[in-house]
C-alpha positions in Angstrom: 115.9 81.6 134.4 113.2 79.3 135.8 110.5 81.8 135.0 111.7 82.4 131.5 111.9 78.6 130.9 108.4 78.1 132.2 107.1 80.8 129.8 108.9 79.1 126.9 107.5 75.7 128.0 103.9 77.2 128.0 104.4 78.7 124.5 104.1 82.3 125.7 105.8 85.1 123.8 109.2 86.0 125.2 110.1 89.6 125.9 113.6 91.0 125.4 114.6 90.5 129.0 113.5 86.9 129.0 115.3 86.1 125.8 118.4 87.7 127.2 118.2 85.5 130.3 117.7 82.3 128.2 120.7 83.1 126.1 122.7 82.4 129.3 121.3 78.9 129.7 123.9 76.1 130.1 124.0 72.5 131.2 120.6 71.4 132.7 119.0 74.7 131.9 120.2 74.4 128.4 118.8 70.9 128.0 115.4 72.2 129.1 115.7 75.2 126.7 116.5 72.9 123.8 113.5 70.7 124.5 111.2 73.6 124.4 112.8 75.0 121.2 112.7 71.6 119.5 109.0 71.2 120.2 108.4 74.6 118.5 110.5 73.6 115.5 108.6 70.3 115.2 105.2 72.1 115.3 106.4 74.3 112.5 107.6 71.4 110.4 104.3 69.6 111.0 102.3 72.6 109.8 104.5 72.9 106.7 104.0 69.3 105.8 107.6 68.3 106.4 107.5 66.4 109.7 110.9 65.1 110.7 112.7 66.7 107.8 115.8 68.9 107.9 116.8 70.5 104.6 119.9 71.7 102.9 120.7 73.2 99.5 123.3 71.6 97.2 125.2 74.6 95.9 128.3 76.0 94.2 130.1 79.0 95.7 130.9 81.7 93.1 133.2 84.3 94.6 132.6 86.9 91.9 135.0 89.4 93.5 137.0 89.4 96.7 137.4 93.2 96.7 135.3 95.1 99.2 135.0 98.7 100.4 134.6 97.5 104.0 137.3 96.6 106.5 135.8 94.0 108.9 138.2 92.8 111.6 137.4 89.1 111.2 137.2 88.7 107.4 139.7 86.7 105.3 137.5 86.8 102.2 138.1 90.4 101.3 141.5 91.3 100.0 143.5 93.9 98.1 143.9 94.2 94.3 147.6 93.5 94.3 146.9 90.0 95.7 144.5 89.1 92.8 145.3 88.1 89.3 141.9 89.7 88.2 139.6 92.0 90.0 136.6 89.9 89.2 136.0 86.3 87.9 135.5 86.4 84.2 132.3 85.2 82.6 134.1 82.0 81.5 135.3 81.4 85.1 131.8 81.9 86.5 130.3 79.5 84.0 132.9 76.9 84.5 132.2 76.7 88.2 128.5 76.6 87.5 128.8 73.9 84.9 130.9 71.7 87.1 128.3 72.2 89.9 125.5 71.3 87.6 127.3 68.1 86.6 127.5 67.2 90.3 123.8 67.8 90.8 124.0 71.2 92.4 121.0 73.5 92.0 122.1 76.7 93.7 124.7 79.2 92.5 125.7 81.2 95.5 127.1 84.6 94.3 129.3 86.0 97.1 131.3 89.2 96.8 132.4 92.2 98.7 130.3 95.4 99.0 130.6 97.9 96.1 134.4 97.5 95.6 134.4 100.1 92.9 133.7 102.8 95.6 137.1 102.0 97.2 139.3 100.5 94.6 140.1 102.2 91.3 141.2 98.9 89.8 137.7 97.6 90.3 136.2 100.7 88.5 138.7 100.2 85.7 137.8 96.5 85.2 134.1 97.2 85.2 134.5 100.0 82.7 136.7 98.0 80.4 134.2 95.1 80.4 131.1 97.4 79.8 129.5 97.4 83.2 128.3 100.5 85.1 128.8 99.0 88.5 129.4 95.7 90.3 125.7 95.0 90.6 125.3 95.3 86.8 127.9 92.5 86.5 126.1 90.4 89.1 122.9 90.7 87.2 124.5 89.8 83.9 126.3 86.7 85.4 123.1 85.6 87.1 121.4 85.6 83.7 124.2 83.7 82.1 124.1 81.0 84.8 120.3 80.6 84.4 120.6 80.4 80.6 123.6 78.2 80.3 123.4 75.9 83.3 120.0 75.9 84.9 121.4 76.6 88.4 119.3 79.1 90.4 121.3 82.1 91.6 121.2 83.2 95.2 122.8 86.7 95.4 124.8 87.9 98.4 126.1 91.3 97.1 125.9 93.0 100.5 124.0 96.2 101.1 121.5 97.0 98.3 119.1 99.9 97.8 115.4 99.5 97.1 116.1 100.1 93.5 118.9 97.6 93.4 116.5 94.9 94.7 114.0 95.8 92.0 116.8 95.4 89.4 118.0 92.0 90.8 114.8 90.3 91.7 114.1 89.2 88.1 117.4 87.3 87.9 117.5 85.5 91.3 114.8 83.5 93.2 116.4 84.5 96.5 119.0 86.9 98.0 120.6 87.4 101.3 122.6 89.5 103.7 123.5 88.8 107.3 122.3 91.4 109.8 125.2 90.1 112.0 124.3 92.4 114.9 122.4 95.5 115.8 125.2 96.7 118.1 126.2 100.2 117.2 129.2 100.0 119.5 130.9 97.5 117.2 130.3 99.8 114.3 131.1 103.2 115.9 134.0 102.5 118.2 137.6 102.5 116.9 139.1 99.0 117.2 135.8 97.2 117.0 135.2 94.7 114.1 132.9 96.9 112.1 134.6 100.2 112.5 135.4 101.8 109.2 133.0 99.6 107.3 130.1 101.8 106.0 128.0 98.8 105.0 128.0 97.3 108.6 125.9 100.2 110.0 123.0 98.2 111.7 120.4 100.8 110.6 121.5 100.4 107.0 121.4 96.6 107.1 118.0 96.6 108.7 116.8 99.0 105.9 118.0 96.4 103.4 116.0 93.7 105.1 112.9 95.9 105.1 113.4 96.9 101.5 113.7 93.2 100.5 110.4 92.5 102.2 108.8 95.5 100.5 110.0 94.1 97.2 108.8 90.6 97.9 112.2 89.0 97.7 112.7 85.7 99.6 115.6 86.8 101.8 118.1 85.1 104.0 119.6 86.8 107.0 120.9 86.0 110.4 123.3 86.9 113.3 127.0 86.3 113.8 127.8 85.6 117.4 131.1 86.0 119.3 132.5 89.1 117.5 132.4 91.2 120.6 128.6 91.8 121.0 126.9 91.5 124.3 124.2 88.9 125.1 121.8 91.8 125.2 123.0 92.9 121.8 122.3 89.4 120.5 118.7 89.4 121.9 118.1 92.8 120.4 119.3 91.5 117.0 116.9 88.6 117.2 113.9 90.9 118.0 114.9 93.2 115.1 114.8 90.2 112.8 111.5 89.1 114.2 110.0 92.6 113.6 111.0 92.5 109.9 109.8 88.9 109.5 106.4 89.7 111.0 105.9 93.0 109.1 106.9 91.8 105.6 107.0 88.0 105.6 110.1 87.9 103.4 112.7 86.4 105.7 112.9 82.8 104.5 115.5 81.7 107.0 117.6 82.9 109.8 121.2 81.8 110.1 122.9 81.6 113.5 126.6 81.6 112.8 129.3 81.3 115.3 132.5 83.3 115.0 135.7 81.3 114.1 139.0 83.2 114.5 141.2 83.2 111.4 144.9 83.9 111.0 145.9 87.1 109.3 142.9 89.0 110.6 142.7 91.7 113.3 140.6 89.3 115.4 142.9 86.3 115.1 143.4 86.2 118.9 139.7 86.2 119.8 138.3 82.9 121.2 135.9 81.0 119.1 132.3 81.2 120.1 131.4 78.3 122.5 129.2 75.6 121.0 126.9 75.5 124.0 126.5 79.2 123.6 125.7 78.6 119.9 123.1 76.0 120.8 121.4 78.4 123.3 121.4 81.1 120.7 119.8 78.8 118.2 117.1 77.8 120.7 116.3 81.4 121.6 116.2 82.2 117.9 113.6 79.4 117.4 111.5 80.6 120.4 111.6 84.3 119.4 111.1 83.8 115.6 108.5 81.0 116.1 107.6 77.8 114.3 107.2 79.2 110.8 110.7 80.5 110.6 113.4 78.3 109.1 116.5 78.3 111.3 119.9 77.3 110.1 123.4 76.5 111.5 126.3 76.1 109.0 127.3 72.5 109.3 131.1 73.1 108.7 131.3 75.4 111.8 129.7 73.1 114.5 132.6 70.5 114.7 130.9 67.2 115.6 127.9 68.7 117.4 125.3 68.1 114.8 122.8 66.5 117.1 123.2 69.4 119.6 122.2 71.9 116.9 119.2 69.8 115.8 118.1 69.6 119.4 118.4 73.4 119.6 115.8 73.8 117.0 117.4 74.1 113.5 115.6 72.7 110.5 118.1 73.5 107.9 121.9 73.1 107.3 122.1 75.7 104.6 124.1 75.4 101.4 126.6 72.5 101.2 128.9 72.2 98.2 130.3 69.0 96.8 132.6 71.2 94.6 133.7 74.5 96.0 135.1 75.5 99.4 133.4 77.9 101.9 135.3 80.9 100.7 134.3 82.9 103.8 135.5 80.1 106.1 138.1 78.3 103.9 139.7 76.5 106.8 136.4 74.7 107.5 135.6 72.2 104.7 132.0 71.2 104.1 130.9 67.8 105.4 130.2 65.2 102.7 126.5 65.1 102.0 126.2 61.4 102.8 127.8 62.0 106.1 125.5 65.0 106.8 122.5 62.8 106.0 123.8 60.1 108.4 124.4 62.5 111.2 121.0 64.1 110.7 119.4 60.6 110.7 121.2 59.8 114.0 119.3 62.7 115.5 116.0 61.3 114.3 115.5 63.4 111.1 115.7 62.8 107.4 117.8 65.1 105.2 116.1 66.5 102.1 117.3 68.8 99.4 115.6 72.1 98.9 116.2 74.9 96.4 117.7 78.3 97.2 114.1 79.6 97.4 112.4 77.9 100.3 109.4 75.6 99.6 106.8 78.0 101.1 107.8 80.7 98.6 108.0 78.2 95.7 104.4 77.1 96.4 103.2 80.7 97.0 104.5 81.8 93.6 103.6 85.5 93.0 104.5 87.9 94.3 107.6 86.2 95.7 108.8 84.6 92.5 109.3 86.8 89.3 107.6 85.3 86.2 110.9 85.3 84.4 112.1 82.6 86.8 109.0 80.5 86.8 110.3 77.9 84.3 113.7 77.7 85.9 112.3 77.0 89.4 109.5 74.7 88.1 112.1 72.5 86.4 113.8 71.8 89.7 111.0 72.0 92.3 108.6 69.2 93.4 105.2 70.8 92.6 103.6 69.1 95.7 106.2 70.0 98.4 108.2 72.8 96.9 111.4 70.9 97.8 114.0 70.0 95.2 113.0 67.3 92.7 115.2 64.2 93.1 115.0 63.5 89.3 115.6 67.1 88.2 117.9 67.5 85.2 120.1 70.6 85.1 119.9 72.3 81.8 120.0 75.9 80.8 116.8 77.7 80.0 116.2 81.0 78.3 115.8 84.0 80.6 113.5 86.4 78.8 110.7 88.8 79.3 107.4 87.1 80.1 105.3 86.3 77.1 102.1 88.2 76.7 101.0 90.9 79.0 98.9 92.5 76.3 96.3 89.9 75.8 92.9 91.2 76.7 91.9 89.4 79.9 89.5 89.6 82.7 86.9 92.3 83.5 87.9 94.7 80.9 84.6 96.6 81.2 85.4 97.5 84.8 85.7 101.2 83.8 81.9 101.3 83.2 80.8 98.3 85.3 82.2 99.8 88.5 79.5 102.4 88.1 76.7 100.2 87.0 77.4 96.9 88.9 80.1 97.8 91.4 83.0 95.7 92.5 82.7 92.0 93.1 83.9 92.1 96.7 85.2 94.7 99.2 88.6 93.2 99.3 91.2 91.0 97.6 91.2 87.3 98.3 94.7 87.5 99.7 93.8 90.4 102.0 95.4 88.7 105.1 98.8 88.1 103.3 99.7 90.5 100.6 99.9 93.6 102.8 102.1 92.1 105.6 101.2 91.6 109.2 98.5 94.2 110.2 99.3 94.0 113.9 103.0 94.5 113.3 102.1 97.5 111.1 100.3 99.2 114.0 103.7 99.4 115.7 104.9 101.6 112.8 102.1 104.2 113.0 103.6 107.7 113.4 103.3 108.6 117.0 100.6 111.3 117.6 102.1 114.6 118.7 101.4 115.8 122.2 98.5 118.2 122.5 99.6 121.6 121.3 102.4 120.0 119.2 102.7 119.4 115.4 99.9 117.3 113.9 97.3 117.9 116.6 94.8 120.8 116.6 96.0 123.2 119.2 94.5 126.5 118.0 95.8 129.4 120.0 94.1 132.6 118.8 97.2 134.8 118.9 99.3 132.4 116.9 96.6 131.9 114.2 96.1 135.6 113.8 99.8 136.2 113.4 100.0 133.4 110.9 97.1 134.8 108.9 98.8 138.3 108.9 102.0 136.7 107.7 100.3 134.7 104.9 98.6 137.8 103.6 101.6 140.0 103.8 104.4 137.8 102.7 103.5 134.1 102.2 107.0 133.2 101.3 108.1 133.9 104.8 105.5 131.8 106.5 107.2 129.4 109.0 106.4 125.8 109.5 104.9 126.5 112.9 102.6 129.2 111.3 101.6 126.9 108.5 100.7 124.3 111.1 98.7 126.8 113.1 96.7 127.6 109.9 96.0 123.9 109.3 95.0 123.4 112.9 92.3 126.0 112.5 90.4 123.1 110.8 90.3 121.2 114.1 90.9 117.5 114.5 89.1 114.7 112.7 86.1 115.3 114.9 86.2 119.0 114.4 87.4 119.6 117.9 89.4 122.8 118.2 88.2 124.3 114.9 88.2 128.0 114.4 85.8 128.7 111.5 86.4 132.4 111.4 90.2 131.8 111.0 89.4 129.1 108.3 87.3 131.6 106.3 90.1 134.2 106.5 92.7 131.5 105.4 90.6 130.7 102.4 90.1 134.4 101.5 93.8 135.0 101.6 94.5 131.9 99.5 91.8 133.1 97.0 93.4 136.5 96.7 96.7 134.8 95.9 95.0 132.6 93.3 93.5 135.7 91.6 97.0 137.3 91.6 98.6 134.2 90.1 96.1 133.0 87.5 93.1 135.3 87.5 89.5 134.2 87.9 89.3 131.5 85.2 88.4 127.9 86.4 90.1 125.5 84.0 89.6 121.9 83.0 91.0 119.5 80.4 89.0 117.1 78.2 91.0 113.9 78.7 90.6 110.2 78.9 91.9 108.0 81.7 93.1 104.6 80.6 94.1 102.2 83.4 95.6 99.5 81.3 95.7 96.8 84.0 94.8 96.5 87.7 96.9 93.4 88.3 99.5 94.4 90.9 101.4 92.8 93.8 103.1 95.9 95.1 100.9 95.8 98.3 99.9 99.4 98.7 97.6 99.2 101.7 95.5 102.2 100.7 94.8 100.9 97.2 91.5 99.1 96.4 92.2 99.1 92.7 95.0 96.4 92.7 94.0 92.8 92.1 95.7 89.4 91.8 95.5 88.0 88.3 93.0 85.4 89.5 90.6 87.9 91.3 87.2 88.4 89.9 87.8 92.1 89.2 91.2 91.7 87.6 91.8 92.8 84.0 94.4 93.7 81.5 93.8 95.6 78.3 95.4 94.7 74.9 97.4 97.3 73.1 94.6 97.5 70.6 92.1 98.2 73.3 94.3 101.0 74.7 94.6 102.5 71.3 90.9 102.2 70.7 90.1 104.0 73.9 92.5 106.8 73.0 90.8 107.2 69.6 87.4 107.3 71.3 88.7 110.0 73.5 90.0 112.0 70.5 86.7 111.7 68.8 85.1 113.2 71.9 87.4 116.2 71.9 90.2 114.9 74.2 93.6 116.5 74.0 95.1 114.2 76.6 95.2 110.5 77.6 96.3 109.9 81.2 97.6 106.3 81.5 98.6 104.4 84.6 98.3 100.8 85.7 99.2 98.2 88.2 102.7 96.8 88.4 101.8 93.7 86.5 104.5 91.0 86.8 103.9 89.7 83.3 104.3 93.1 81.5 107.5 93.0 79.5 110.2 95.7 80.1 109.2 97.4 76.9 105.5 97.6 78.0 105.3 101.3 78.7 107.1 102.2 75.5 104.7 99.9 73.6 101.7 101.5 75.2 102.8 105.1 74.3 103.7 104.0 70.7 100.3 102.4 70.3 98.5 105.6 71.3 100.7 107.8 69.1 100.3 105.5 66.2 96.5 105.7 66.4 96.2 109.4 67.5 99.5 111.2 66.6 98.4 114.5 68.1 97.2 113.2 71.4 99.2 114.3 74.4 100.4 111.2 76.3 100.4 112.0 80.0 101.5 108.6 81.4 103.3 106.5 83.9 103.9 107.3 87.6 107.3 107.4 89.1 106.6 103.8 90.4 106.0 102.7 86.9 109.2 104.5 85.7 111.2 102.6 88.3 109.6 99.3 87.3 110.3 99.9 83.7 113.9 100.9 84.3 114.5 97.9 86.5 113.0 95.5 83.9 115.0 96.9 81.0 118.1 97.4 83.1 118.3 101.0 82.1 119.1 104.0 84.2 116.2 106.2 85.2 117.5 108.9 82.8 118.0 106.5 79.9 114.5 105.0 80.4 112.9 108.5 80.5 114.7 109.5 77.4 113.5 106.3 75.7 109.9 106.9 77.0 110.0 110.4 75.5 111.1 109.0 72.2 108.3 106.5 72.3 105.7 109.3 72.7 105.4 110.1 76.4 104.9 113.9 76.7 104.5 114.3 80.5 104.4 112.2 83.6 101.7 112.2 86.4 103.4 113.0 89.7 101.4 110.3 91.4 102.7 107.6 93.7 103.7 110.4 96.0 101.1 109.9 98.7 103.0 111.5 101.6 106.7 112.1 100.9 107.8 110.9 104.3 109.0 107.3 104.6 107.7 106.9 108.1 104.2 107.4 106.6 104.9 105.6 103.3 106.0 102.4 105.0 102.6 102.3 106.8 100.6 103.2 103.7 102.4 100.8 101.4 104.4 97.6 101.6 106.4 97.9 98.4 106.1 101.3 96.7 109.1 103.4 96.0 110.7 105.4 98.8 110.7 109.2 98.9 114.2 109.5 97.6 113.5 107.4 94.5 110.3 109.5 93.8 112.3 112.7 94.0 114.9 111.2 91.7 112.5 110.2 89.0 110.7 113.5 89.1 113.8 115.6 89.1 115.4 113.5 86.3 112.2 113.8 84.2 112.4 117.6 84.6 116.1 117.6 83.7 115.5 115.7 80.4 112.6 118.0 79.5 109.6 116.0 80.6 107.2 118.1 82.6 105.1 116.4 85.4 102.3 117.2 87.8 102.8 116.9 91.6 100.3 115.3 94.0 99.6 114.7 97.7 97.3 112.0 99.1 96.3 112.9 102.7 94.0 112.1 105.5 94.9 108.5 106.4 97.7 107.8 108.9 99.5 111.1 108.5 99.1 114.4 110.4 99.2 118.1 109.6 102.9 118.3 110.0 103.4 115.7 107.2 101.3 117.8 104.9 103.4 120.9 105.5 106.7 119.1 104.9 105.3 117.4 101.8 104.3 120.7 100.2 107.6 122.3 101.2 109.5 119.5 99.4 107.3 120.0 96.3 108.3 123.7 96.3 112.0 122.9 96.7 111.9 120.6 93.7 110.1 123.2 91.7 112.6 125.9 92.6 115.4 123.6 91.4 113.7 122.3 88.2 110.7 124.3 87.3 109.1 121.2 85.9 105.8 121.0 87.8 102.7 122.2 85.9 100.3 121.9 88.8 99.8 120.6 92.4 96.9 118.2 92.9 95.4 117.5 96.3 94.0 114.0 96.6 92.0 113.3 99.8 92.1 109.7 101.0 89.0 107.7 99.9 88.6 105.1 102.7 85.5 102.9 102.0 87.3 99.9 100.4 90.8 100.8 101.2 92.5 97.8 102.9 94.3 100.0 105.5 90.9 101.4 106.6 89.2 98.0 106.5 92.0 96.7 108.8 91.2 99.5 111.3 94.5 101.4 110.9 93.6 104.5 108.8 91.0 107.1 109.6 88.1 107.7 107.1 89.7 110.5 105.2 90.1 114.2 105.9 87.2 116.3 107.2 85.6 119.0 105.0 87.3 121.7 107.1 90.7 120.0 106.6 90.1 119.8 102.9 89.4 123.5 102.7 92.4 124.3 104.9 95.0 122.2 103.0 93.9 123.4 99.6 94.2 127.0 100.8 97.6 126.4 102.5 98.9 124.7 99.3 98.1 127.9 97.4 99.9 130.0 100.0 103.0 127.8 100.4 103.4 127.3 96.7 102.7 131.0 95.7 105.3 132.1 93.2 106.4 128.6 92.4 103.4 126.6 91.1 100.6 128.6 89.6 98.0 125.9 89.3 96.3 124.2 92.3 93.9 121.5 91.4 91.2 119.8 93.3 89.8 116.3 92.6 86.1 116.3 91.8 86.3 112.4 91.9 87.2 112.5 95.6 85.2 115.6 96.6 81.5 116.3 96.4 80.4 119.1 94.1 79.7 121.4 97.0 83.1 120.9 98.5 84.7 121.5 95.1 83.0 124.9 95.0 84.2 125.7 98.5 87.9 125.0 97.6 87.4 126.9 94.4 86.7 129.9 96.7 89.8 129.1 98.7 92.8 129.1 96.3 91.9 126.4 93.7 91.8 127.3 90.0 91.7 123.9 88.2 89.3 120.9 88.3 91.4 118.4 86.4 89.7 116.5 83.6 86.5 115.1 82.3 88.3 111.7 82.7 85.7 109.6 80.7 86.7 106.7 82.9 88.0 106.7 86.5 88.4 103.3 88.1 91.0 103.8 90.8 88.9 106.0 93.1 85.7 104.3 92.3 87.1 100.9 93.3 88.0 102.6 96.7 84.4 103.7 97.1 84.3 107.2 95.7 80.7 108.2 95.1 81.2 110.9 92.5 81.2 108.8 89.4 83.8 108.1 86.7 83.3 111.0 84.4 81.9 114.6 84.2 80.6 116.1 81.1 81.4 119.7 80.3 77.9 120.7 81.3 78.3 118.9 84.6 81.5 120.9 85.3 79.8 124.1 84.2 76.9 123.5 86.6 79.3 122.8 89.4 81.3 126.0 88.8 78.3 128.3 88.0 77.4 129.3 91.6 80.9 130.7 92.0 80.3 133.2 89.3 83.8 132.5 87.8 84.4 131.9 84.0 85.1 128.4 82.9 87.8 127.5 80.3 88.8 124.3 78.6 92.6 123.9 78.6 95.4 121.6 77.3 97.7 119.6 79.6 100.1 122.5 79.6 97.3 125.1 80.4 97.2 126.4 76.8 94.2 126.9 74.6 93.0 123.8 72.6 92.7 124.1 68.8 89.3 125.0 67.4 88.6 121.5 66.2 89.3 120.1 69.7 86.9 122.7 71.2 84.2 121.9 68.7 84.5 118.1 69.2 84.4 118.5 72.9 81.4 120.8 72.7 79.6 118.3 70.5 80.2 115.3 72.8 80.1 117.1 76.2 83.7 116.0 76.6 82.9 112.4 77.2 82.8 109.6 74.6 79.5 107.9 73.9 80.7 104.4 74.8 81.0 105.6 78.4 77.9 107.7 78.5 75.7 104.7 77.4 76.0 103.3 80.9 73.9 104.8 83.7 75.7 104.9 87.0 74.1 103.2 90.0 73.7 106.5 91.8 71.5 107.9 88.9 69.1 105.0 88.6 
């Protein structure tokens, strides 16, 4: 104990054992612990510009439904349908509570409800269906909008466990959300008789995933622990360290609540003793020391009896939501203190009580990406622009909730598609490099562990295994095992070439090329197309992406609809049969943006094939329009979208994805979008970006997944291999990713893709943008049959530091292919033959429009 207290005194980081020891502090040791914790809290308030201030939120409690699919042993909130007059509060009831709260000066509408009651109770499903809602979260979203529009209160949503997609859907209607972690104890979840047994949403792994997804989605999120429900002190410490990891990695936990268990009648745990308040104080103090000075720490004031000063000494800086109108529906036997009394008790402890909003001041002042533009006016009306706290003179009135205005005004460096070649990018990184991607040091802890020598992912070339794998690939590629596939990749050696077997690599490429010849013949194909990246403003936080910019960055731009249509027309004049359109996830783009873009192109060039919008953009569009993925895709097809690029795949393994990107869609959602597109008749490409923080085993599993999808849907037109371009990639600049795959690895993985996809996907494409001409020729002799497009503009890879230009003319492509001796053919997106007029226009222009060719790339000066 003395050692742990000394380390706390000296400001040293506590480990799990030390935190566990300090949780036992009582009496004199507790006094010392509280002193150290209070000092850390005070330093955090000083740094935040709120010295001597403890905050609270004036709220109303809206119990939207008391039905729940869980069966927690301590809960009196959840009940059964026969005990309720209605399964859900009606819209009128919701608004009546909110209006009364607004009249009393409340600024937060806390939506509390049970987890997905429709999964357990047919009465809930029937109510939702009768009122026109697909699920409970759709009703939550609708009521949040009504509260914003008709009262001006800011919704804080506590709907329980949410998916990544749910968070995307709800973020535009609520400045903050929350869900208690409660505990990481699996015993309390898995053992019969424990409080979380039989409650699927209380799985600690599931709840931690929600906290991570909230951080990835840039949602200011409230969480915390519940003490005294049967967890051990060690469990408690582990829970705090789990919360710290999420807070460090994503920066989205705006507060941690330390809540003490209070036994309630008519529950399975009615006989359990209440958590001791000295125990609560010690837990708060350790929370403060573990989570640090920047974290806001809260204790609910209606659960601490008269020990307000003790909790302040322990290190809290917030009392949470306090309602002058509604009871605490979760702890109905514990009334809220009067706000004047709370202020007096806070003052007695030497602090001033100040009102905040449901979104904490730090996030109010930060704005994007934490606050959705649809909520800017609602929050600005209530927030002090200097402090981010609640304005004392704020007037509560409803304000329209609507799609952001604009999004299609031409802004910024709209000539970047040519200037990136002639002038280069303004700087090698975004201005918010240190913040937007999360904590780089915490990220290192997530790196996939390297396999042991001889295991998956590390070159361990054993001659007999490689020879056997080569024989199998030649004789029956469909029966190649994962171990054999890895052995073939490992023939390329590691990133330094150690362990390479060049003879085996040559044989691998020969086998792949034989399969290519069998599948598609000797033709090398390409498409005359125009890339249009309509904006690079994006706050998703992909750590590999050097294209994304903040709206205020020097290289940021957004094209108008007219400019998009003009570029499509220019492409058509140059013989293009396809436009490929993708952009950043711009927070100002309205929900109809993608449809508007497709319609604009089709209106100008009706015969142009629109190949547009990655699965990430599909999810974004569906979330903003509150449509299902299927309905959104059908609407996109009706608007003119002919096919989707299967980008945003990177590596389809979430352990890798969550290192590569902070907020991009998980693997499951990528598969759902692609499979749904195929089901509704929209073909897609498929891709893999490799050579960063992944290993060979990830490549094999990714390609296997692509094949499984193809066997189920048949909707992939091609598989495109995209080697990681490192030069300006944030994850490389931070020292985490390696500088892309080696030339041997590029050859090996293109060949292996041909082998593993043989009989499923005919077309294997290499990216000339990312590979030098010589390496393109080598992979053409190792299974590749397609070179992609002339592009006309290519900004994404060029911003990352690709040195191969933004376009290739038809003569450039012909010169690259000529040494292989194979015939070259222009194709359509679906690998058909273009019309004669398209071929003639492409021949006359070289497949690249003049407005792009007028600029001389830096490398050619």
